[in-house]
PLY file of the C-alpha trace (Angstrom):
ply
format ascii 1.0
element vertex 282
property float x
property float y
property float z
element edge 281
property int vertex1
property int vertex2
end_header
0.16 0.05 0.15
1.49 3.57 -0.88
1.93 6.23 1.56
-0.73 8.17 0.06
-3.17 5.27 0.38
-2.31 4.84 3.93
-2.90 8.51 4.63
-6.48 8.31 3.17
-7.31 5.48 5.23
-5.96 7.21 8.25
-8.36 10.21 7.44
-11.22 7.90 6.80
-10.65 6.53 10.34
-10.38 9.46 12.27
-13.32 11.70 11.14
-15.93 10.71 13.93
-14.29 13.69 16.12
-12.65 16.82 15.62
-8.77 16.28 15.67
-6.64 18.76 17.82
-3.88 18.47 15.17
-6.39 19.27 12.42
-8.12 22.15 14.32
-4.56 23.67 15.00
-3.83 23.36 11.20
-7.06 25.27 10.43
-6.38 28.13 12.96
-2.99 28.66 11.32
-4.16 28.71 7.77
-3.57 25.19 6.76
-5.48 23.00 4.46
-5.39 19.61 5.90
-8.52 19.84 8.03
-12.12 18.73 7.42
-15.48 20.11 8.13
-15.89 18.50 11.58
-12.45 20.21 12.52
-13.57 23.50 11.12
-17.13 23.61 12.80
-15.36 22.91 16.07
-12.74 25.57 15.45
-15.35 28.20 14.82
-17.15 27.22 18.06
-13.96 27.82 19.99
-13.40 31.02 17.86
-16.69 32.19 19.11
-15.96 31.86 22.51
-12.22 32.88 22.26
-11.83 35.12 19.24
-8.08 35.35 19.21
-7.66 31.47 19.13
-6.33 31.66 15.65
-3.55 34.09 16.76
-2.65 32.02 19.94
-2.16 29.12 17.45
0.14 31.22 15.06
2.07 32.25 18.15
3.01 28.86 18.99
4.06 28.10 15.49
6.14 31.18 15.35
7.58 30.48 18.69
8.57 27.04 17.08
10.33 28.65 14.33
12.15 31.14 16.32
13.58 28.45 18.72
14.62 26.30 15.81
16.74 29.26 14.31
18.04 30.07 17.98
18.99 26.35 18.53
20.99 26.37 15.22
22.88 29.52 16.17
23.67 27.64 19.61
25.31 24.97 17.63
22.70 22.36 17.51
22.50 20.29 14.42
19.83 17.59 15.32
16.19 17.97 16.32
13.56 15.49 17.49
9.91 16.91 17.22
7.76 15.07 19.34
3.95 15.67 18.75
4.89 17.30 15.52
1.38 17.56 14.12
0.25 18.14 10.59
3.18 19.64 8.24
2.51 23.31 7.33
4.63 26.29 6.49
7.56 26.71 8.74
8.40 23.02 9.56
11.39 22.37 11.52
13.46 20.91 8.66
12.81 23.87 6.61
13.63 26.30 9.28
16.72 24.61 9.92
17.92 24.35 6.40
17.10 28.09 5.89
19.26 28.97 8.78
22.05 26.66 7.70
22.60 26.73 3.95
25.10 24.04 4.57
22.07 21.63 4.87
23.74 19.60 7.77
21.05 19.49 10.30
18.76 16.17 10.54
15.12 16.37 11.84
13.20 13.44 13.11
9.23 13.93 13.39
7.39 11.77 15.78
3.58 11.80 16.13
0.98 9.20 17.43
-1.91 10.60 15.45
-1.95 8.26 12.07
-3.10 11.21 9.99
-0.34 13.57 10.90
2.11 10.87 10.56
0.78 9.99 7.11
0.85 13.74 5.94
4.31 14.29 7.26
5.53 11.16 5.41
3.96 12.36 2.24
5.65 15.72 2.68
9.21 14.27 3.40
8.74 12.01 0.49
8.12 14.95 -1.74
10.35 17.82 -0.45
12.89 16.53 2.05
16.07 14.91 2.16
15.65 11.22 3.26
19.22 10.93 4.77
18.54 13.76 6.92
14.81 13.90 7.62
12.51 11.03 8.73
8.60 10.87 10.28
7.82 8.12 12.60
5.07 6.83 14.70
5.62 7.26 18.42
3.64 8.50 21.35
5.14 11.00 23.81
3.22 9.14 26.54
5.31 6.01 25.90
8.79 7.37 26.62
10.95 4.29 26.37
9.16 2.99 23.13
9.61 6.50 21.58
13.19 6.72 22.59
14.07 3.42 21.07
12.57 4.74 17.77
14.94 7.84 18.03
17.79 5.41 18.70
16.90 3.33 15.84
16.25 6.16 13.41
19.03 6.61 10.93
19.01 10.37 11.15
19.54 11.18 15.06
22.62 10.22 16.86
21.45 10.54 20.53
25.00 10.40 21.85
25.30 13.95 20.34
23.36 17.21 21.48
19.96 17.19 20.17
17.15 19.96 20.28
14.11 17.93 21.85
10.86 19.99 20.77
7.52 19.44 22.55
5.63 22.44 21.26
1.75 23.21 21.74
1.48 19.67 23.20
1.85 19.61 26.93
-1.47 21.31 27.19
-2.93 18.12 25.98
-1.10 16.29 28.64
-2.94 16.20 32.07
-1.20 15.88 35.38
-2.51 12.41 36.02
-0.75 11.29 32.76
2.50 11.93 34.62
4.27 14.57 32.33
6.65 15.11 35.16
7.99 11.50 34.92
7.71 11.45 31.25
9.81 14.94 30.91
12.39 13.51 33.28
12.76 10.42 31.28
13.52 12.36 27.91
15.80 14.77 29.94
17.79 11.80 30.98
18.15 10.55 27.52
19.78 13.67 26.21
23.34 14.37 25.84
24.76 17.22 27.76
24.56 20.37 25.64
21.19 19.42 24.36
18.14 21.78 24.37
14.66 21.38 25.38
12.16 23.49 23.62
8.71 23.62 25.43
5.60 25.62 24.94
1.93 25.45 25.73
-1.22 27.62 26.41
-1.56 29.29 29.62
-4.50 30.42 31.89
-2.26 33.00 33.81
-3.51 36.49 34.13
-6.66 36.59 32.04
-7.60 40.10 31.20
-10.84 39.83 32.83
-13.58 37.43 34.39
-15.01 36.70 30.64
-11.76 35.80 29.52
-11.03 33.66 32.65
-14.42 31.93 32.10
-13.58 31.61 28.25
-10.39 29.69 29.07
-12.34 27.24 31.20
-14.99 26.79 28.61
-12.35 25.96 25.94
-11.02 23.26 27.99
-14.46 21.86 28.39
-14.96 21.96 24.54
-11.72 20.08 23.90
-13.23 17.29 26.16
-15.17 16.26 22.83
-12.15 16.11 20.79
-9.40 13.54 20.22
-6.93 15.54 22.85
-8.62 16.78 26.04
-6.68 19.35 27.59
-5.31 21.51 30.57
-3.98 24.91 30.96
-0.90 26.02 33.34
0.62 28.94 34.67
4.25 29.81 34.44
4.92 28.37 37.94
3.06 25.21 37.05
4.75 24.89 33.69
8.36 25.58 34.43
9.05 22.13 36.55
9.04 20.51 33.20
12.61 21.93 32.38
13.93 20.07 35.38
15.87 22.94 36.80
18.05 23.28 33.49
19.30 26.75 33.09
17.07 28.46 30.71
18.44 30.61 27.67
17.57 34.21 27.72
15.03 35.55 28.22
13.85 32.61 30.21
10.27 31.23 30.55
8.11 34.02 29.04
5.17 34.62 27.00
6.18 33.34 23.50
6.16 36.28 21.71
8.57 37.89 24.09
11.22 35.03 23.12
13.65 36.59 20.54
10.62 38.23 18.55
11.09 39.28 15.07
9.32 41.48 12.66
6.63 38.79 12.09
5.78 38.01 15.72
2.26 38.11 16.61
1.71 40.00 19.98
5.16 41.50 19.92
4.01 44.65 21.49
1.70 42.89 24.14
3.29 39.27 24.76
0.86 38.69 27.78
-2.15 38.90 25.69
-0.77 35.83 23.48
-1.83 32.97 25.89
1.25 31.03 25.18
4.39 30.51 27.34
7.51 29.05 26.16
11.33 28.48 26.77
14.65 26.82 25.92
16.60 25.14 28.38
20.37 23.63 27.92
21.23 20.44 29.58
24.35 21.02 31.75
27.66 19.32 31.02
28.06 16.37 33.29
0 1
1 2
2 3
3 4
4 5
5 6
6 7
7 8
8 9
9 10
10 11
11 12
12 13
13 14
14 15
15 16
16 17
17 18
18 19
19 20
20 21
21 22
22 23
23 24
24 25
25 26
26 27
27 28
28 29
29 30
30 31
31 32
32 33
33 34
34 35
35 36
36 37
37 38
38 39
39 40
40 41
41 42
42 43
43 44
44 45
45 46
46 47
47 48
48 49
49 50
50 51
51 52
52 53
53 54
54 55
55 56
56 57
57 58
58 59
59 60
60 61
61 62
62 63
63 64
64 65
65 66
66 67
67 68
68 69
69 70
70 71
71 72
72 73
73 74
74 75
75 76
76 77
77 78
78 79
79 80
80 81
81 82
82 83
83 84
84 85
85 86
86 87
87 88
88 89
89 90
90 91
91 92
92 93
93 94
94 95
95 96
96 97
97 98
98 99
99 100
100 101
101 102
102 103
103 104
104 105
105 106
106 107
107 108
108 109
109 110
110 111
111 112
112 113
113 114
114 115
115 116
116 117
117 118
118 119
119 120
120 121
121 122
122 123
123 124
124 125
125 126
126 127
127 128
128 129
129 130
130 131
131 132
132 133
133 134
134 135
135 136
136 137
137 138
138 139
139 140
140 141
141 142
142 143
143 144
144 145
145 146
146 147
147 148
148 149
149 150
150 151
151 152
152 153
153 154
154 155
155 156
156 157
157 158
158 159
159 160
160 161
161 162
162 163
163 164
164 165
165 166
166 167
167 168
168 169
169 170
170 171
171 172
172 173
173 174
174 175
175 176
176 177
177 178
178 179
179 180
180 181
181 182
182 183
183 184
184 185
185 186
186 187
187 188
188 189
189 190
190 191
191 192
192 193
193 194
194 195
195 196
196 197
197 198
198 199
199 200
200 201
201 202
202 203
203 204
204 205
205 206
206 207
207 208
208 209
209 210
210 211
211 212
212 213
213 214
214 215
215 216
216 217
217 218
218 219
219 220
220 221
221 222
222 223
223 224
224 225
225 226
226 227
227 228
228 229
229 230
230 231
231 232
232 233
233 234
234 235
235 236
236 237
237 238
238 239
239 240
240 241
241 242
242 243
243 244
244 245
245 246
246 247
247 248
248 249
249 250
250 251
251 252
252 253
253 254
254 255
255 256
256 257
257 258
258 259
259 260
260 261
261 262
262 263
263 264
264 265
265 266
266 267
267 268
268 269
269 270
270 271
271 272
272 273
273 274
274 275
275 276
276 277
277 278
278 279
279 280
280 281
């Protein structure tokens, strides 16, 4: 069966509920989404009108974090929960920053649709010697890391940028994100970077926004990916005490903003927090 046929079957098997990956894709202007996702997304937008901008903020943060990682000397990227491919994929950003094209990227996702579309994209546009997409679940860390070790594009003995972008708000505390992140941190070589972001419920502008954020979490209970929002204090623990690159854990638009950054003048309105930490030398 061809990769395209597998992608079609995965799509057909996933249309009974909205998919968080496809809803995110819709919000950032992608085309890999379906009526069930768009209807749900517009319901969310009615309650939280800036949701699309929040999603764009997450995507932009990823791009800037990848660029900065390359500037910090990182040449390998492992993107867990990579989602559906769209503009500004990690391998595209890394290659743009490194015209030498000496960076490698492994995309990992547990959603069949996301994986299938990633495989199609890479088959059409990427370098198979440096870029690969595989099935793996963030919540199964030992199995996932075995896939990393078995891949032909990542040398886990060398520094890696481990990316978990716009994913942790779909991992509830009872699913043990602390233990899972601790496992991944232990696997990384000294000098590696950990790139994390998620939506936050910190400092809502008023009671209406506070209630809207509660409502959005309730809405997502009906999707393939129920979620949770966290404050900076609740989120920072996932870095395991590693030193954070400047400017630390901040609202994402305040992390090395550029001319295209959404909410650059008012980062706290973005509803997205993020940071990058480096594993100390042993």
